[in-house]
Each structure stands twice: as structure tokens, then as C-alpha cells.
DSSP file (Angstrom, degrees, kcal/mol; ACC not computed):
  #  RESIDUE AA STRUCTURE BP1 BP2  ACC     N-H-->O    O-->H-N    N-H-->O    O-->H-N    TCO  KAPPA ALPHA  PHI   PSI    X-CA   Y-CA   Z-CA
    1    1 A X              0   0    0      0, 0.0     2,-0.0     0, 0.0     0, 0.0   0.000 360.0 360.0 360.0 138.3  -21.5   19.2   84.0
    2    2 A X        -     0   0    0      1,-0.1     0, 0.0     2,-0.1     0, 0.0  -0.320 360.0-130.4 -72.5 156.2  -23.8   16.2   84.8
    3    3 A X  S    S+     0   0    0      2,-0.1     2,-0.3    -2,-0.0    -1,-0.1   0.650  76.2 105.0 -83.3 -14.6  -26.5   16.6   87.4
    4    4 A X        -     0   0    0      1,-0.0     2,-0.4     2,-0.0    -2,-0.1  -0.513  61.8-151.9 -69.7 131.2  -25.5   13.4   89.3
    5    5 A X        -     0   0    0     -2,-0.3     2,-0.6     2,-0.0    -2,-0.1  -0.857   9.6-148.3-111.7 137.9  -23.7   14.4   92.4
    6    6 A X        -     0   0    0     -2,-0.4     2,-0.5     0, 0.0    -2,-0.0  -0.899  21.7-130.9-101.5 126.7  -21.2   12.4   94.3
    7    7 A X        -     0   0    0     -2,-0.6     2,-0.1     1,-0.1    -2,-0.0  -0.643  23.1-130.8 -79.2 125.3  -21.2   13.0   98.0
    8    8 A X        -     0   0    0     -2,-0.5     3,-0.1     1,-0.1    -1,-0.1  -0.380  25.6-104.3 -72.9 154.4  -17.8   13.8   99.3
    9    9 A X        -     0   0    0      1,-0.1    -1,-0.1    -2,-0.1     2,-0.1  -0.322  41.4 -96.5 -70.6 161.2  -16.5   11.9  102.4
   10   10 A X     >  -     0   0    0      1,-0.1     4,-2.5     4,-0.0     5,-0.2  -0.380  32.1-113.0 -70.9 158.6  -16.4   13.7  105.7
   11   11 A X  H  > S+     0   0    0      1,-0.2     4,-2.6     2,-0.2     5,-0.2   0.906 118.7  51.8 -59.1 -41.8  -13.1   15.2  106.7
   12   12 A X  H  > S+     0   0    0      1,-0.2     4,-2.3     2,-0.2    -1,-0.2   0.923 110.8  46.8 -61.8 -46.1  -12.8   12.7  109.5
   13   13 A X  H  > S+     0   0    0      2,-0.2     4,-2.3     1,-0.2    -1,-0.2   0.890 113.0  49.4 -64.8 -39.7  -13.4    9.7  107.2
   14   14 A X  H  X S+     0   0    0     -4,-2.5     4,-2.3     2,-0.2     5,-0.2   0.908 110.4  50.0 -67.1 -42.0  -10.9   11.1  104.7
   15   15 A X  H  X S+     0   0    0     -4,-2.6     4,-2.5    -5,-0.2    38,-0.2   0.928 112.5  47.6 -60.4 -44.8   -8.2   11.6  107.3
   16   16 A X  H  X S+     0   0    0     -4,-2.3     4,-2.6     2,-0.2    -2,-0.2   0.885 109.6  53.3 -65.3 -38.8   -8.7    8.1  108.6
   17   17 A X  H  X S+     0   0    0     -4,-2.3     4,-2.2     2,-0.2    -1,-0.2   0.928 113.4  42.2 -63.2 -45.2   -8.6    6.6  105.1
   18   18 A X  H  X S+     0   0    0     -4,-2.3     4,-2.6     2,-0.2     5,-0.3   0.886 112.0  55.7 -68.8 -37.4   -5.3    8.3  104.3
   19   19 A X  H  X S+     0   0    0     -4,-2.5     4,-2.5    -5,-0.2    -2,-0.2   0.937 111.3  43.5 -57.9 -47.4   -3.9    7.5  107.8
   20   20 A X  H  X S+     0   0    0     -4,-2.6     4,-2.8     2,-0.2     5,-0.2   0.905 112.7  52.0 -66.5 -42.2   -4.6    3.8  107.2
   21   21 A X  H  X S+     0   0    0     -4,-2.2     4,-1.9    -5,-0.2    -2,-0.2   0.907 113.5  44.0 -62.0 -42.3   -3.2    3.8  103.7
   22   22 A X  H  X S+     0   0    0     -4,-2.6     4,-2.5     2,-0.2    -2,-0.2   0.942 115.5  46.9 -67.9 -47.8    0.0    5.4  104.8
   23   23 A X  H  X S+     0   0    0     -4,-2.5     4,-2.4    -5,-0.3    -2,-0.2   0.901 112.2  50.1 -63.4 -41.7    0.4    3.2  107.8
   24   24 A X  H  X S+     0   0    0     -4,-2.8     4,-2.3     2,-0.2    -1,-0.2   0.923 112.7  45.8 -64.7 -43.7   -0.3    0.0  105.9
   25   25 A X  H  X S+     0   0    0     -4,-1.9     4,-1.5    -5,-0.2    -2,-0.2   0.909 112.3  51.5 -65.9 -40.4    2.2    0.8  103.1
   26   26 A X  H  <>S+     0   0    0     -4,-2.5     5,-2.1     1,-0.2     4,-0.4   0.904 110.8  48.7 -61.4 -41.2    4.8    1.8  105.7
   27   27 A X  H ><5S+     0   0    0     -4,-2.4     3,-1.1     1,-0.2    -1,-0.2   0.881 105.3  57.9 -66.5 -38.9    4.3   -1.5  107.5
   28   28 A X  H 3<5S+     0   0    0     -4,-2.3    -1,-0.2     1,-0.3    -2,-0.2   0.867 111.9  42.4 -56.9 -35.6    4.5   -3.4  104.2
   29   29 A X  T 3<5S-     0   0    0     -4,-1.5    -1,-0.3    -5,-0.1    -2,-0.2   0.485 108.3-127.7 -89.2  -4.1    8.0   -1.9  103.8
   30   30 A X  T < 5 +     0   0    0     -3,-1.1     2,-0.4    -4,-0.4    -3,-0.2   0.925  57.6 149.5  53.1  49.5    8.9   -2.4  107.5
   31   31 A X      < -     0   0    0     -5,-2.1    -1,-0.2    -6,-0.1    -2,-0.1  -0.913  43.9-126.9-114.1 137.9    9.9    1.2  107.8
   32   32 A X     >  -     0   0    0     -2,-0.4     4,-2.4     1,-0.1     5,-0.2  -0.348  25.2-112.6 -75.6 161.7    9.5    3.2  111.0
   33   33 A X  H  > S+     0   0    0      1,-0.2     4,-2.9     2,-0.2     5,-0.2   0.889 119.6  55.5 -58.9 -38.5    7.7    6.5  111.1
   34   34 A X  H  > S+     0   0    0      2,-0.2     4,-2.3     1,-0.2    -1,-0.2   0.926 108.7  45.0 -62.1 -46.0   11.0    8.2  111.8
   35   35 A X  H  > S+     0   0    0      2,-0.2     4,-2.6     1,-0.2    -1,-0.2   0.886 113.8  50.3 -66.6 -38.6   12.6    6.7  108.6
   36   36 A X  H  X S+     0   0    0     -4,-2.4     4,-2.3     2,-0.2    -2,-0.2   0.936 110.4  49.4 -64.1 -46.0    9.5    7.6  106.6
   37   37 A X  H  X>S+     0   0    0     -4,-2.9     5,-2.8     1,-0.2     4,-0.6   0.916 112.8  47.8 -59.3 -43.8    9.6   11.2  107.8
   38   38 A X  H ><5S+     0   0    0     -4,-2.3     3,-0.8     1,-0.2    -1,-0.2   0.930 112.5  48.0 -63.2 -46.3   13.2   11.5  107.0
   39   39 A X  H 3<5S+     0   0    0     -4,-2.6    -1,-0.2     1,-0.2    -2,-0.2   0.832 116.4  43.7 -64.7 -32.6   12.8   10.0  103.5
   40   40 A X  H 3<5S-     0   0    0     -4,-2.3    -1,-0.2    -5,-0.2    -2,-0.2   0.477 109.3-122.9 -90.7  -3.3    9.9   12.3  102.8
   41   41 A X  T <<5S+     0   0    0     -3,-0.8     2,-0.3    -4,-0.6    -3,-0.2   0.921  71.0 126.0  57.7  46.2   11.6   15.4  104.3
   42   42 A X      < -     0   0    0     -5,-2.8    -1,-0.2    -6,-0.2    -2,-0.1  -0.876  67.3 -93.8-125.7 159.9    8.7   15.8  106.7
   43   43 A X     >  -     0   0    0     -2,-0.3     4,-2.1     1,-0.1     5,-0.2  -0.451  26.2-127.1 -74.8 149.1    8.7   16.1  110.5
   44   44 A X  H  > S+     0   0    0      1,-0.2     4,-2.6     2,-0.2     5,-0.2   0.890 110.9  54.9 -60.0 -40.1    8.2   13.0  112.6
   45   45 A X  H  > S+     0   0    0      1,-0.2     4,-2.5     2,-0.2    -1,-0.2   0.887 107.1  50.4 -64.0 -37.4    5.4   14.7  114.5
   46   46 A X  H  > S+     0   0    0      2,-0.2     4,-2.4     1,-0.2    -1,-0.2   0.931 111.6  47.0 -65.1 -45.4    3.6   15.5  111.2
   47   47 A X  H  X S+     0   0    0     -4,-2.1     4,-2.4     2,-0.2    -2,-0.2   0.912 112.9  50.3 -62.5 -42.3    3.8   11.9  110.0
   48   48 A X  H  X S+     0   0    0     -4,-2.6     4,-1.1     1,-0.2    -2,-0.2   0.923 111.2  47.7 -61.7 -44.9    2.6   10.6  113.4
   49   49 A X  H  <>S+     0   0    0     -4,-2.5     5,-3.0     1,-0.2     6,-0.6   0.880 110.7  52.4 -64.9 -37.7   -0.3   13.0  113.4
   50   50 A X  H ><5S+     0   0    0     -4,-2.4     3,-1.7     1,-0.2    -2,-0.2   0.938 108.0  50.6 -61.3 -46.7   -1.2   12.0  109.8
   51   51 A X  H 3<5S+     0   0    0     -4,-2.4    -1,-0.2     1,-0.3    -2,-0.2   0.705 110.1  50.5 -68.2 -18.6   -1.2    8.3  110.8
   52   52 A X  T 3<5S-     0   0    0     -4,-1.1    -1,-0.3    -3,-0.2    -2,-0.2   0.393 115.3-117.4 -95.3   1.9   -3.5    9.0  113.7
   53   53 A X  T < 5S+     0   0    0     -3,-1.7    -3,-0.2    -4,-0.2   -37,-0.2   0.783  82.2 119.0  71.1  27.0   -5.9   10.9  111.4
   54   54 A X      < +     0   0    0     -5,-3.0     2,-0.3    -6,-0.2    -4,-0.2   0.418  63.2  51.9-107.2   0.4   -5.3   14.2  113.3
   55   55 A X  S    S-     0   0    0     -6,-0.6     2,-0.3    -5,-0.1    -2,-0.1  -0.971  80.6-115.1-134.5 151.3   -3.9   16.3  110.5
   56   56 A X        -     0   0    0     -2,-0.3     2,-0.5    -3,-0.0    -6,-0.1  -0.644  30.3-130.1 -81.0 142.0   -4.9   17.1  106.9
   57   57 A X        -     0   0    0     -2,-0.3     2,-0.1    -7,-0.1    -1,-0.0  -0.826  17.4-144.9 -95.3 124.1   -2.6   15.9  104.2
   58   58 A X     >  -     0   0    0     -2,-0.5     4,-2.5     1,-0.1     5,-0.2  -0.477  23.2-116.0 -81.7 160.5   -1.6   18.4  101.6
   59   59 A X  H  > S+     0   0    0      2,-0.2     4,-2.2     1,-0.2     5,-0.2   0.909 117.5  51.3 -61.6 -41.7   -1.1   17.4   98.0
   60   60 A X  H  > S+     0   0    0      1,-0.2     4,-2.1     2,-0.2    -1,-0.2   0.922 111.6  46.0 -63.0 -44.5    2.6   18.3   98.2
   61   61 A X  H  > S+     0   0    0      1,-0.2     4,-2.8     2,-0.2     5,-0.2   0.869 110.2  54.7 -66.6 -36.0    3.0   16.2  101.4
   62   62 A X  H  X S+     0   0    0     -4,-2.5     4,-2.8     2,-0.2    -1,-0.2   0.913 108.8  48.4 -62.0 -41.9    1.1   13.3   99.8
   63   63 A X  H  X S+     0   0    0     -4,-2.2     4,-2.2     2,-0.2    -2,-0.2   0.903 112.8  47.8 -65.0 -41.2    3.5   13.4   96.8
   64   64 A X  H  X S+     0   0    0     -4,-2.1     4,-2.1     2,-0.2    -2,-0.2   0.912 114.5  45.9 -66.4 -42.6    6.5   13.4   99.2
   65   65 A X  H  X S+     0   0    0     -4,-2.8     4,-1.9     2,-0.2    -2,-0.2   0.925 111.3  52.0 -66.2 -44.4    5.1   10.5  101.2
   66   66 A X  H  <>S+     0   0    0     -4,-2.8     5,-2.7    -5,-0.2     4,-0.4   0.932 110.4  48.4 -58.4 -46.1    4.1    8.5   98.2
   67   67 A X  H ><5S+     0   0    0     -4,-2.2     3,-1.2     1,-0.2    -1,-0.2   0.917 111.6  49.6 -60.2 -43.3    7.7    8.9   96.8
   68   68 A X  H 3<5S+     0   0    0     -4,-2.1    -1,-0.2     1,-0.3    -2,-0.2   0.789 110.9  50.9 -66.3 -26.8    9.2    7.8  100.1
   69   69 A X  T 3<5S-     0   0    0     -4,-1.9    -1,-0.3     2,-0.2    -2,-0.2   0.421 117.7-114.5 -89.8  -0.1    6.8    4.8  100.2
   70   70 A X  T < 5S+     0   0    0     -3,-1.2     2,-0.3    -4,-0.4    -3,-0.2   0.758  80.1 103.1  75.8  25.3    7.9    3.8   96.6
   71   71 A X  S   <S-     0   0    0     -5,-2.7    -1,-0.3    -6,-0.2    -2,-0.2  -0.884  75.2 -97.4-132.7 165.3    4.5    4.4   95.0
   72   72 A X     >  -     0   0    0     -2,-0.3     4,-1.6     1,-0.1     3,-0.4  -0.461  34.6-115.9 -76.5 154.9    2.9    7.1   92.8
   73   73 A X  H  > S+     0   0    0      1,-0.2     4,-2.3     2,-0.2     5,-0.2   0.895 118.0  56.9 -57.2 -40.4    0.7    9.8   94.5
   74   74 A X  H  > S+     0   0    0      1,-0.2     4,-2.4     2,-0.2    -1,-0.2   0.848 103.1  54.0 -61.8 -33.3   -2.2    8.4   92.6
   75   75 A X  H  > S+     0   0    0     -3,-0.4     4,-2.3     2,-0.2    -1,-0.2   0.880 107.0  50.7 -68.2 -37.4   -1.6    5.0   94.1
   76   76 A X  H  X S+     0   0    0     -4,-1.6     4,-2.1     2,-0.2    -2,-0.2   0.921 111.3  48.6 -64.1 -43.0   -1.7    6.5   97.6
   77   77 A X  H  X S+     0   0    0     -4,-2.3     4,-2.8     1,-0.2    -2,-0.2   0.915 110.5  50.9 -62.8 -43.0   -5.0    8.2   96.7
   78   78 A X  H  X S+     0   0    0     -4,-2.4     4,-2.2     1,-0.2    -1,-0.2   0.888 108.6  51.6 -63.5 -38.5   -6.4    4.9   95.4
   79   79 A X  H  X S+     0   0    0     -4,-2.3     4,-1.3     2,-0.2    -1,-0.2   0.919 112.0  46.5 -63.3 -42.3   -5.4    3.1   98.6
   80   80 A X  H  X S+     0   0    0     -4,-2.1     4,-1.5     1,-0.2     3,-0.3   0.914 110.5  52.5 -65.8 -42.6   -7.2    5.7  100.6
   81   81 A X  H  X S+     0   0    0     -4,-2.8     4,-1.2     1,-0.2    -1,-0.2   0.882 105.0  55.9 -61.1 -37.6  -10.3    5.6   98.4
   82   82 A X  H  < S+     0   0    0     -4,-2.2     4,-0.5     1,-0.2    -1,-0.2   0.863 105.1  52.7 -62.6 -34.9  -10.4    1.8   98.8
   83   83 A X  H >< S+     0   0    0     -4,-1.3     3,-0.8    -3,-0.3    -1,-0.2   0.842 104.4  56.1 -68.7 -32.8  -10.6    2.4  102.6
   84   84 A X  H 3< S+     0   0    0     -4,-1.5    -1,-0.2     1,-0.2    -2,-0.2   0.804 101.5  57.5 -67.4 -28.9  -13.5    4.8  102.2
   85   85 A X  T 3<        0   0    0     -4,-1.2    -1,-0.2     1,-0.2    -2,-0.2   0.622 360.0 360.0 -79.0 -12.6  -15.5    2.1  100.4
   86   86 A X    <         0   0    0     -3,-0.8    -1,-0.2    -4,-0.5    -2,-0.2   0.462 360.0 360.0 -84.8 360.0  -15.3   -0.3  103.3
């Protein structure tokens, strides 16, 4: 393993990055939180909390949300990473 270390984002920053990525994609599709939650088989309250950056996103939930948003899980992660760089 190389000695160069990458500093991980804070939990707060990571939550906000995913929140923004999810909300922006949902808005692009003109889909309500309710419809997204239903399509992803997640509760509306969970989706709402995610979009407010108040809950941690599990890998499984990320995959379900990405599919419901019509993108690959990796694309959702890339969108969130782009938000971290700003």
C-alpha cells in the first residue's frame, strides 16, 4: 500500500454531498420524494431525512435509490464526490 494518504470527508460533508446528489437527480426527473421512495421501496421519511443530510446512506439503499433515479450506483457516488470537491 502506498504511503500517500487521502483524507476522508467528514460525515456531515458526505451526508450533504449525497443529499444534494439525490435531490438534484430527483429534480431533473421531476419526481416527488414520495414517488422516489415508492420506486426505491424505501420510506418517505427516510428519503426526506437523506435529502436533508440527516441520515447515513447504506450501500443497499444507495443502490435502490440509484436504480429508482435511473442511474448506476457508481454514478450516484460520482455525483456526490463532485459535490465534495466544490
